[in-house]
PLY file of the C-alpha trace (Angstrom):
ply
format ascii 1.0
element vertex 284
property float x
property float y
property float z
element edge 283
property int vertex1
property int vertex2
end_header
53.27 79.50 -37.80
55.78 78.08 -40.29
58.67 76.30 -38.60
62.18 75.57 -39.83
61.32 71.88 -39.71
58.34 72.49 -42.03
60.53 74.34 -44.52
63.13 71.57 -44.52
60.39 68.98 -45.03
59.06 70.87 -48.05
62.56 71.26 -49.46
63.14 67.53 -49.07
59.85 66.83 -50.87
60.76 69.12 -53.78
64.13 67.44 -54.16
62.45 64.01 -53.99
59.39 64.62 -56.21
60.07 67.91 -58.01
56.74 69.32 -56.78
54.79 69.99 -53.59
51.16 70.97 -53.05
50.00 73.51 -50.49
46.30 72.75 -50.15
44.09 75.68 -49.21
46.94 78.16 -49.05
44.49 80.86 -50.16
40.73 81.25 -50.14
38.48 80.39 -53.05
37.64 84.10 -53.26
41.35 84.88 -53.73
41.43 82.48 -56.69
38.18 83.90 -58.09
39.65 87.41 -58.13
42.79 86.07 -59.81
40.56 84.51 -62.48
38.71 87.81 -62.98
42.03 89.60 -63.46
43.15 86.89 -65.87
40.01 87.31 -67.98
40.66 91.05 -68.39
44.35 90.55 -69.18
43.73 87.68 -71.60
41.16 89.71 -73.52
43.65 92.59 -73.83
46.43 90.27 -75.02
44.17 88.47 -77.49
42.96 91.78 -78.93
46.54 92.94 -79.45
47.38 89.74 -81.28
44.32 89.92 -83.52
44.87 93.58 -84.34
48.55 93.19 -85.24
49.42 93.11 -88.94
50.64 89.52 -88.86
48.38 88.22 -86.10
51.41 87.88 -83.81
51.39 90.86 -81.53
52.90 88.59 -78.89
50.42 89.47 -76.22
50.23 85.68 -75.94
52.59 82.94 -77.00
51.29 79.54 -78.09
51.97 76.53 -75.91
50.21 73.90 -78.00
49.88 72.57 -81.56
47.62 73.82 -84.36
47.01 77.13 -86.10
44.68 78.05 -83.25
46.72 76.59 -80.43
43.96 76.74 -77.78
46.80 76.82 -75.24
48.69 80.01 -74.46
51.03 81.73 -72.03
50.91 85.44 -71.27
53.26 87.32 -68.96
51.62 90.17 -67.03
52.62 93.10 -64.88
52.41 92.26 -61.15
50.39 95.32 -60.24
47.62 94.29 -62.63
46.87 91.48 -60.18
44.90 92.61 -57.16
46.18 89.71 -55.05
49.86 89.89 -55.97
50.89 91.29 -52.61
49.09 88.53 -50.75
50.79 85.94 -52.95
54.35 87.13 -52.34
53.87 87.73 -48.61
52.30 84.35 -47.89
54.44 82.71 -45.18
54.34 79.26 -46.82
55.44 80.58 -50.21
58.22 82.62 -48.60
59.40 79.72 -46.42
59.71 77.28 -49.32
61.51 79.80 -51.55
63.96 80.63 -48.77
64.64 77.00 -47.98
65.26 75.92 -51.58
66.72 79.08 -53.16
68.17 81.06 -50.27
67.02 84.12 -48.34
67.81 86.46 -51.24
65.60 84.72 -53.83
64.27 86.95 -56.62
60.98 87.11 -58.52
61.59 87.11 -62.28
58.22 86.75 -64.03
54.51 86.33 -63.43
51.91 85.26 -65.92
49.19 82.80 -66.82
49.14 79.52 -68.66
45.71 78.67 -70.04
44.29 75.59 -71.74
41.18 76.71 -73.62
38.38 74.32 -74.60
39.74 72.18 -77.41
43.38 72.35 -76.26
45.15 69.09 -77.07
47.82 67.16 -75.24
51.34 68.59 -75.15
54.50 66.57 -75.68
56.24 65.46 -72.49
58.79 68.12 -71.68
60.76 70.24 -69.25
60.38 74.01 -69.16
64.10 74.60 -69.76
67.30 72.58 -70.15
69.06 71.47 -66.98
71.17 74.46 -65.85
74.91 74.02 -65.48
74.70 74.75 -61.75
72.23 71.89 -61.29
74.34 69.50 -63.37
77.40 70.37 -61.29
75.89 70.42 -57.81
72.42 68.88 -57.96
71.02 72.11 -56.50
67.91 73.72 -57.95
68.22 77.35 -58.98
64.59 78.20 -59.74
61.01 77.39 -58.78
57.59 77.95 -60.33
54.72 78.81 -58.00
51.40 77.76 -59.55
47.96 78.82 -58.35
44.90 77.50 -60.15
42.14 79.98 -60.94
39.47 77.27 -61.18
38.54 73.94 -59.64
40.24 71.59 -62.07
38.35 68.53 -63.34
39.64 65.68 -65.48
37.71 67.03 -68.48
39.55 70.38 -68.26
42.92 68.91 -69.25
44.82 68.75 -65.95
48.59 68.86 -65.73
50.27 65.48 -65.78
53.63 65.30 -64.04
56.15 62.51 -63.48
57.45 62.98 -59.91
61.14 62.47 -59.33
62.24 63.12 -62.93
63.78 66.56 -62.43
67.33 65.25 -62.11
67.08 62.69 -64.93
69.84 62.89 -67.52
68.48 64.94 -70.43
71.10 63.86 -72.97
68.37 62.16 -75.01
65.93 65.10 -74.78
65.36 67.30 -77.83
66.81 70.77 -77.12
67.39 69.43 -73.62
63.65 69.75 -72.96
61.33 67.60 -75.10
61.14 63.90 -74.31
61.35 62.05 -77.66
58.61 59.51 -78.31
61.22 56.73 -78.41
61.71 56.99 -74.64
58.14 57.83 -73.54
58.05 54.43 -71.88
60.32 55.75 -69.16
57.70 58.28 -68.11
54.10 57.48 -69.05
53.58 54.99 -66.23
54.86 57.53 -63.73
52.53 60.36 -64.75
50.15 61.74 -62.13
47.21 64.03 -62.89
47.00 67.14 -60.74
43.51 68.49 -60.11
43.84 71.34 -57.62
40.97 73.36 -56.21
40.66 77.15 -56.00
43.02 78.36 -53.28
45.50 75.50 -53.73
49.10 76.31 -54.66
51.82 74.05 -56.00
55.53 74.80 -56.04
57.66 72.88 -58.52
60.84 72.86 -60.50
60.35 73.29 -64.23
62.79 70.41 -64.73
60.23 67.78 -63.70
58.84 66.07 -66.82
55.21 67.07 -67.41
52.54 67.95 -69.99
49.18 69.63 -70.27
46.40 67.27 -71.40
43.30 67.51 -73.60
40.71 70.05 -72.45
37.45 68.44 -73.59
35.31 70.66 -71.34
33.57 73.91 -72.25
35.66 75.89 -69.76
39.18 77.36 -69.87
41.75 76.20 -67.30
43.92 79.19 -66.34
46.74 78.91 -63.82
48.84 81.75 -62.45
52.61 81.11 -62.49
55.20 83.08 -60.53
58.82 82.41 -61.48
61.45 82.63 -58.73
65.27 82.40 -59.04
68.16 82.04 -56.64
69.86 85.43 -56.63
73.22 84.30 -57.99
71.91 82.70 -61.20
70.55 83.99 -64.50
67.34 82.85 -66.15
67.27 80.61 -69.21
65.18 83.11 -71.24
64.63 86.86 -71.07
61.87 87.89 -68.70
59.98 91.12 -68.22
59.17 92.01 -64.61
58.20 95.68 -64.48
56.15 97.89 -62.18
55.57 101.57 -61.77
57.63 103.45 -59.21
54.64 104.42 -57.11
53.42 100.83 -56.92
56.92 99.63 -56.00
57.15 102.22 -53.23
53.82 101.02 -51.82
55.21 97.52 -51.23
56.66 96.45 -47.87
60.44 96.17 -47.48
60.26 92.37 -47.18
58.85 92.23 -50.71
61.26 94.76 -52.21
64.25 92.64 -51.21
63.02 90.04 -53.71
62.51 92.58 -56.52
66.08 93.50 -57.40
65.51 92.20 -60.94
62.42 94.34 -61.37
62.53 97.33 -63.73
60.75 100.51 -62.63
58.85 102.72 -65.07
56.67 105.80 -65.02
54.04 103.96 -67.05
53.47 100.32 -67.93
53.94 99.26 -71.54
52.34 96.13 -73.02
54.54 93.05 -72.67
55.59 91.51 -75.97
56.76 87.96 -75.47
58.98 86.14 -77.93
59.92 83.00 -75.98
58.27 80.30 -78.08
59.06 76.63 -77.48
58.69 75.28 -81.01
58.43 71.66 -79.90
55.25 72.47 -77.94
53.58 73.39 -81.23
53.84 69.77 -82.37
51.39 67.04 -81.48
52.16 65.41 -78.13
0 1
1 2
2 3
3 4
4 5
5 6
6 7
7 8
8 9
9 10
10 11
11 12
12 13
13 14
14 15
15 16
16 17
17 18
18 19
19 20
20 21
21 22
22 23
23 24
24 25
25 26
26 27
27 28
28 29
29 30
30 31
31 32
32 33
33 34
34 35
35 36
36 37
37 38
38 39
39 40
40 41
41 42
42 43
43 44
44 45
45 46
46 47
47 48
48 49
49 50
50 51
51 52
52 53
53 54
54 55
55 56
56 57
57 58
58 59
59 60
60 61
61 62
62 63
63 64
64 65
65 66
66 67
67 68
68 69
69 70
70 71
71 72
72 73
73 74
74 75
75 76
76 77
77 78
78 79
79 80
80 81
81 82
82 83
83 84
84 85
85 86
86 87
87 88
88 89
89 90
90 91
91 92
92 93
93 94
94 95
95 96
96 97
97 98
98 99
99 100
100 101
101 102
102 103
103 104
104 105
105 106
106 107
107 108
108 109
109 110
110 111
111 112
112 113
113 114
114 115
115 116
116 117
117 118
118 119
119 120
120 121
121 122
122 123
123 124
124 125
125 126
126 127
127 128
128 129
129 130
130 131
131 132
132 133
133 134
134 135
135 136
136 137
137 138
138 139
139 140
140 141
141 142
142 143
143 144
144 145
145 146
146 147
147 148
148 149
149 150
150 151
151 152
152 153
153 154
154 155
155 156
156 157
157 158
158 159
159 160
160 161
161 162
162 163
163 164
164 165
165 166
166 167
167 168
168 169
169 170
170 171
171 172
172 173
173 174
174 175
175 176
176 177
177 178
178 179
179 180
180 181
181 182
182 183
183 184
184 185
185 186
186 187
187 188
188 189
189 190
190 191
191 192
192 193
193 194
194 195
195 196
196 197
197 198
198 199
199 200
200 201
201 202
202 203
203 204
204 205
205 206
206 207
207 208
208 209
209 210
210 211
211 212
212 213
213 214
214 215
215 216
216 217
217 218
218 219
219 220
220 221
221 222
222 223
223 224
224 225
225 226
226 227
227 228
228 229
229 230
230 231
231 232
232 233
233 234
234 235
235 236
236 237
237 238
238 239
239 240
240 241
241 242
242 243
243 244
244 245
245 246
246 247
247 248
248 249
249 250
250 251
251 252
252 253
253 254
254 255
255 256
256 257
257 258
258 259
259 260
260 261
261 262
262 263
263 264
264 265
265 266
266 267
267 268
268 269
269 270
270 271
271 272
272 273
273 274
274 275
275 276
276 277
277 278
278 279
279 280
280 281
281 282
282 283
């Protein structure tokens, strides 16, 4: 049973560190099925990119340097994930979102970030510039819920994150997001490697300075990411959160209240992403 005190404690930890970890929130089998779904969806997205006339069908967007980035993001349709309902009805996930973002929080995007074998280190960065509402009030307006699909090892290029950096002044950041090399010294000694196991979930603000690291293993490192916003704010970039009407109607009312930004369609169309962070395509 999740108590109010628990939720407040998690909120305090997010505001202190910019990230919390919920160990064993799901079973390893849950994560294995998420990985199986990822593999199908990644293959579809990769095929679309390769078959497009310019090689940029935007089934995936690069998140790392090089002609073959080895690191990609792909947004997906929620109903293509067998375990989506379990994710968004998990009491811990719901409690943290309510505590930080308010009872009327809204889902805005779901997808996967993957570091393939050979992916190299990213620049230190934030996922988006500090929103005006956060500058004015110090309140966070969004969260990212991350669930690893594999047991992460050091060789697989784990996420490195600098706790407590989410409210740092970004005046010196390039585009408000990339940490220039001239001030890396402020952050490198604070970086912590995160090596979650299947079933673990982390909840973080995208404002906390972080980077993906070199994947020198022979295995990909996919992580599912669910984006959540406070209801009264807009997202930094366009997002595509769509489901068919029959799937939407099959969901419980407590999920639908968080889907007011979801578009309904008779059939699902492939998602074409165009949100590319150019600075992530440079060497870190």
